[in-house]
VEXDREN-2710 file (C-alpha; in Angstrom, 1 decimal):
% VEXDREN-2710
k/r/px/py/pz
1/VAL/111.3/120.8/110.8
2/MET/113.0/121.1/113.9
3/ASP/116.7/120.9/113.1
4/ILE/118.8/120.2/110.1
5/GLY/122.1/118.7/111.0
6/ILE/125.1/117.4/109.0
7/ARG/123.9/113.7/109.1
8/SER/120.2/114.0/109.9
9/THR/117.0/116.1/110.1
10/LYS/114.6/116.2/113.0
11/LEU/111.0/116.4/112.1
12/GLN/108.1/116.8/114.5
13/ASN/104.8/115.2/113.3
14/THR/101.3/116.6/114.1
15/SER/101.0/114.2/117.2
16/GLY/104.3/115.7/118.7
17/SER/106.5/112.7/117.9
18/VAL/110.0/113.7/116.9
19/LEU/111.3/111.8/113.8
20/ILE/115.1/111.6/113.1
21/VAL/115.7/111.2/109.3
22/PRO/119.0/110.5/107.8
23/ASN/119.6/113.2/105.2
24/GLY/120.6/110.6/102.6
25/MET/117.1/109.3/102.8
26/LEU/115.7/112.7/102.2
27/ILE/117.8/113.0/99.1
28/SER/117.4/109.5/97.8
29/GLU/113.8/108.5/98.8
30/MET/110.5/110.1/97.9
31/VAL/109.3/112.2/100.8
32/ARG/105.6/113.0/101.0
33/ASN/104.5/116.2/102.5
34/ARG/101.1/115.9/104.1
35/THR/99.4/118.7/105.9
36/LEU/96.5/118.6/108.3
37/THR/94.2/119.7/105.4
38/ASP/95.2/116.6/103.2
39/ARG/93.2/113.8/104.3
40/THR/93.3/111.8/101.1
41/GLY/94.7/108.4/101.2
42/GLU/94.5/104.7/100.5
43/VAL/92.4/102.2/102.3
44/VAL/93.5/98.4/102.1
45/VAL/90.9/95.9/102.8
46/LYS/92.3/92.4/103.3
47/LEU/90.4/89.2/102.9
48/GLN/90.8/85.5/102.6
49/VAL/88.6/83.3/100.6
50/PRO/88.4/79.5/100.0
51/LEU/90.4/78.5/96.9
52/VAL/87.8/77.6/94.3
53/LYS/88.1/76.5/90.6
54/ASP/86.7/79.8/89.3
55/MET/88.8/82.4/91.1
56/ALA/88.4/84.8/88.1
57/ARG/84.6/85.0/89.0
58/VAL/85.4/85.5/92.7
59/LEU/87.9/88.4/91.8
60/ASP/85.5/89.9/89.4
61/THR/82.8/89.9/92.1
62/VAL/85.2/91.5/94.6
63/GLN/86.2/94.1/92.0
64/ARG/82.6/95.1/91.0
65/THR/81.8/95.4/94.8
66/ALA/84.8/97.6/95.3
67/ASP/83.8/99.8/92.3
68/LYS/80.7/100.8/94.2
69/TYR/83.1/102.7/96.6
70/ALA/84.9/104.6/94.0
71/GLU/85.1/108.3/94.9
72/SER/85.0/111.0/92.4
73/GLY/88.4/112.5/91.6
74/MET/90.3/109.7/93.0
75/ARG/92.0/106.5/91.5
76/PRO/89.5/103.7/90.9
77/PRO/89.5/100.8/93.4
78/VAL/91.7/97.7/92.6
79/ALA/90.9/94.2/93.8
80/GLN/93.8/91.7/93.4
81/LEU/94.9/88.2/94.4
82/VAL/98.0/88.6/96.5
83/GLU/98.8/85.1/97.7
84/LEU/97.6/81.5/97.2
85/ASP/98.1/78.4/99.2
86/ARG/96.6/75.0/99.1
87/LEU/93.2/76.0/100.7
88/TYR/92.8/79.8/100.5
89/ALA/93.4/82.8/98.2
90/ARG/94.4/86.1/99.9
91/MET/93.0/89.1/98.3
92/GLU/93.4/92.9/98.8
93/VAL/91.0/95.7/97.7
94/HIS/92.7/99.2/97.5
95/LEU/90.5/102.1/97.7
96/TRP/91.5/105.8/97.4
97/VAL/89.6/108.1/99.6
98/HIS/89.1/111.7/100.2
99/ASP/89.2/111.3/104.0
100/VAL/91.2/108.5/105.7
101/ARG/89.8/109.3/109.1
102/HIS/87.0/107.0/108.3
103/ALA/89.1/104.1/107.1
104/ALA/87.9/101.6/109.7
105/ALA/84.3/102.2/108.8
106/LYS/85.1/102.0/105.2
107/GLN/86.9/98.7/105.6
108/SER/83.9/97.4/107.6
109/GLN/81.5/98.4/104.9
110/VAL/83.4/97.0/102.1
111/LEU/83.9/93.7/103.8
112/ARG/80.2/93.3/104.7
113/ASP/79.3/94.0/101.0
114/VAL/82.0/91.7/99.7
115/ILE/80.9/88.8/101.9
116/SER/77.2/89.4/100.8
117/ALA/78.3/89.5/97.1
118/LEU/80.4/86.3/97.4
119/GLU/77.7/84.5/99.0
120/GLY/75.3/85.7/96.3
121/ILE/77.6/83.8/93.7
122/GLY/77.4/80.7/95.9
123/LEU/80.9/80.8/97.5
124/ASP/81.1/78.3/100.2
125/TRP/83.2/79.9/103.2
126/ASN/83.9/76.4/104.5
127/ALA/85.2/75.0/101.2
128/GLY/88.8/75.1/102.2
129/ARG/88.4/74.0/105.6
130/ALA/89.7/70.7/106.8
131/TYR/87.1/69.1/109.1
132/GLY/88.2/67.2/112.0
133/PRO/86.7/63.8/113.2
134/ASP/84.1/65.5/115.5
135/GLU/82.9/68.0/112.9
136/ALA/80.3/67.5/110.2
END
């Protein structure tokens, strides 16, 4: 905390940026205090899969794959459908981890394993794709 004024509070984060936060926000909103020693957090993996008849099986496969990445003492992973359109289902996997510094590597690992698992149940990645006249 750099300065507490009548209307706002100035905060400096660990990278040196100064944030000006209205005091009303500090009173009415949840404020999370994170220190350099707290590296726990959430990793969100987003994916889009072709819309198929058995989306429950697809979601179950993604959930079982995500469960392999559960970390002891953390909330269990959650796979969920977040949006559907005519051709695709958008999904998210939420993982809670002890060290978010490795979030990108974790996302990549999970995506590779999800793709492999979905191919293992026969998901056709081109199922929702509309082919043009020159494509077969």
